[in-house]
N, C-alpha and C positions, 0 to 999 in steps of 0.2 A: 259264186264259185267257192267251194269249201276250202278250209285250210289244208285238208289232206291233198287236194288237187294242186294248191298253190306251193306248199312247202313240204318238202320230204321230211320224214322223221329224223330225229337226232341219231337214232341207231343207223339208218341208212346213210346218213352223212358221214358218220364216224367210220363206217365200213368202206365207203366209196370215195371219200374226200381226204385231203391232207389236213393235218391238225395245225398247220402253220398259223400263227397269229399276226401275220404281216398285215399291211394296210388293205382296205377293201379291195376284193379281187374283181371288181367290175372293169371290164376292158374299156379304157377311155376312148379308144379309137373306133368303137362299135357304133356306127351311125344309127342303127335301128334302135339301140338301147338308149342312146343320147336323145333321140327323138321321143321315146316313150317317157323319159323323165321330163322333158320339156313340156309335154302335153298332159302330164299327170294332173288330175283334179281330185277334189275330195271324194267324189262319188264313183271314181274309177278304181279298179283293182289293178295293182301293179303285178305284171307277170314275172313271178319270182323264178320261173324257169330259166330266165335269162341271166340269173345270178350264178356265181360259182358256188360250189358246194360249201366252201368256208364261210362265205357271206350268208348263204341260206341258214347255216347253223347259227350264226350270230343273230339273224332275224328271229329264229325260233326262240332263242333265249330272251330277246327283247319282247316277244309276244307273251312269254311266260311272265315276265315282269309286269306287263300291262294287265294281264288277268288278275295278278295278285293285287295290283293297285285298285282295279275295279271292285274287287271283293271287299277291300278295306273301305273304299268310298261308300259302298252300299251300307256297311255297318255304321259308318259315320253319319250318314243321312238318317238312319233309324234312330241313333242315339241323340242326334241334333233335334229330331222331332219330339222325342220324349222330354228332352231338357227344355225345349221351348214351351211345351204343354205344362211342365212343372212350374216354370217361372211366370207363365200367364196367370196361373192360379195365385201365385204369390203377389203379382201386381195388382190383382183385382181389388183387394181391400183398400189399397192406396188410391186407386182411381175412384173407388166408391166414396171415399172421404173427400176427395177433390171435388167430386160431383156435389156432395152435401154442402161444402163451403161455398162453392161457386153459385149455387142456386138458392142459398139462404136457408137451407134446411136445418142448419146448426149455427149457433152464434160463433162469430169470429170477431173478437174484440167489440167495437161499438155498434156496427150495423151488419145486417144480413146480406150475403151475396156479393159477387164481384160483377158490376155492370159491364156488359159487352165483352166478357172474358174471351170467349172463343173468337168473336170478330176480330178483336185486336191481335190475338195470337195468330190467327190466319193471315192478317194483313201485314204482319211483321215478316213472314216468310215470303221471299220475293216471288217464288213460283206460284204460290197461292194467291198473292196479292194481284198478280197479273190477270187472274181469272175473275176477280171480284170488281163489279162495277159500282158506281155510286147508288144506282137503283137497288142493287142487291143488299146494300147495307142495312136498310130498313128491315128486311126479312131476317137477315143474319143476326140481328140484335135479339131475336127470339130463340136463337140456337142455345141449348142448355148443356149439351154434351155430345162428344164424338167418341164412338167405341169401335173396336175391331175385334172380330171373333173368327175362330176357325171354321171351316166348312168340312164336315164329314171327317174330322180329325186328319185332314190332309195338310201337311206343312206348307204347301204352296197355295192352296185355295183359301181365300179369306173374304170376309164381308165387312164393309164399312157401314156404320149406322150413325145417322145425324138425328138427334132427339130435339124436337122443338116444343116450346110452350105454345098454347093456343094463340094464334095470330090472325091478322086480317088478310094474309096473302094466300094461304092454302089450308086445306082441311087435314092433311096428313100430320100425324104426330111424330112419325119416324120416316125419314128418307134414307134408303139404303142402296148400296152398290156392291154387287157380288162378282168376284173374279175367280174364274175356273182356269187353272194352269195345268197343262199336261206335259209330261216328260217324253221327249223324242230322243232315241239313242243317237241319231245323226245330228240333229240340229239343236239339241239341248232343250230347255224349257220353252214351251210354246203357249201363248195365250189362246185358250180354246173358245171361251165365250165370256161375255160380260153382261150382267143383268142389272138394270137400274129400275128404280121406282117410278111409276107413273104419277106425276104430281097432279093433285086435284086442285087446280087454281080456283080462287074465288073470283066472281064476275069482275072483270076489269082490272085484276091485279097480276096477270100473267107477266113474269119478268123475262121470259125467254122469247117473247114476241113483242112487236110494237106496231102500232097503227100509223100508217103513213098516209097523209092526205095529198091527193094529186089533183090538179085541175083537168077538167075535160077539154079535149081539143075543140076548138070552135068549128062547127059544121053548119050552123044556121043562126037564125035569130031567136029561136025558142028559148025560153027561160031555163028549160030543163037542161040545156047544154051547159049552163053556168054553174050547175050544182057540182061541187067537188066530189071526186071519187075517193073512197077510202080502201086501203089495201093493208093486209096483215103480213108483216115480214118477220123472219127470224132476226134475232139480235144477240149481241154478246151478253153473257150472264154466267155467273158461276153455277147456276142451276141447270145449265146445259150438261153439267157433269153427270146428271142422273139419267141422261139419254145417250148412252155410249154409241160410238161408231159400230155398225154392223160388221161382224167378222165372218169371213168365208169359213168353209169346213176346215178342220185342222190340217188335213194332208195338202190343202191348197193355200193355206193362210199366207205363207210367206213366199209363194211363187206367183200367184195370180193377183194378189192385192196390188193395186196401183199405188204409186209413190205417195200421192196426196193422202189416201186412206191409211197407208202405212204410218205416215207421220202423225196423223191424228190419233191412231191407236197407240203409237209409242208415247205420245204426249199424255193421253189419258191414263195410261199405266204408270208413267212417272209421277203424275199428280197423286194417284192412289198410294203409291209407295211412299211418297213424301209424307202424306197424311198418316199412313201406318207407322212408318219407322222414325219420323221426325217429330211430327206435330203431336200426336197422341202421347207418346211417352215423355215428351219434354214440353208440354203445353205451358207451364208456368214460366219456363225460360224464354219461350217465344213471347209470352204476354209482357214480361219485364224488359225484353230486348237483349238478355244476356245470351240467348242462342245465337244472335248475330255475331257476337264476339267470337264464340266457338267456331262458327262457320268461316269467319275471316282467317282465323288461326289455321284451320284445316286447309283452306285454300292456299295460304301461304306455304304451308309444309308441302 
């Protein structure tokens, strides 16, 4: 229903209504109106024809304020995106220098490199530590950098890149995760799709699956029945992060997604944002443990 159908113009209100500025002129004893207010939901349109002319005029002014706010917010988002892009370019030389020192490409005092820099930094963060198993640590010792970059100059879309030295676990030199976020006028930002890297595991080195040995049930006396069965099962691993939950189409994402999948999707995105906003820019503080103090102070506040 259009605004013209819902709300009369200011001119009509001024011609037909009283200019009194008394309290809201909704009749409190109107059962139908009270029922409409009681049943009002976000996606329903309130029937403003049931309002008095004075209240209708006030609502018109409120709508005008909302329009001006939305225009300012749009400008804010444009400037925010440009400011973030500017500082991304200023951060890059610092991150490049950090990369060189961590990986021993430049001298830092007596010896090259900082062993297990990213593994220790990640394990210091509680959310990331909960995702890392003991089996994962061997592979994460080969992690030499984590980077974040924009996708298509969109301030919401981003890609995480994990750079690895050659290692005995997988053949990929880079494992990436890309997040596409779309804006919805009604529901706000919506996670549209997530794309992860297919990991090329070396034989017998897959960390996201484990081989379980099960005894065969006894059905006879033949020796073949005594041979154990082996079964491959999924297991906990940080590297499951690169195989994201499958998300429904955008217009159905938050209406048809079951609760369990919704929780997995939310958790996956929270981990990505933690890596993007906390770990990457403050990796040294996480490595030394100083970030934990800052987190505790923030929680206390």
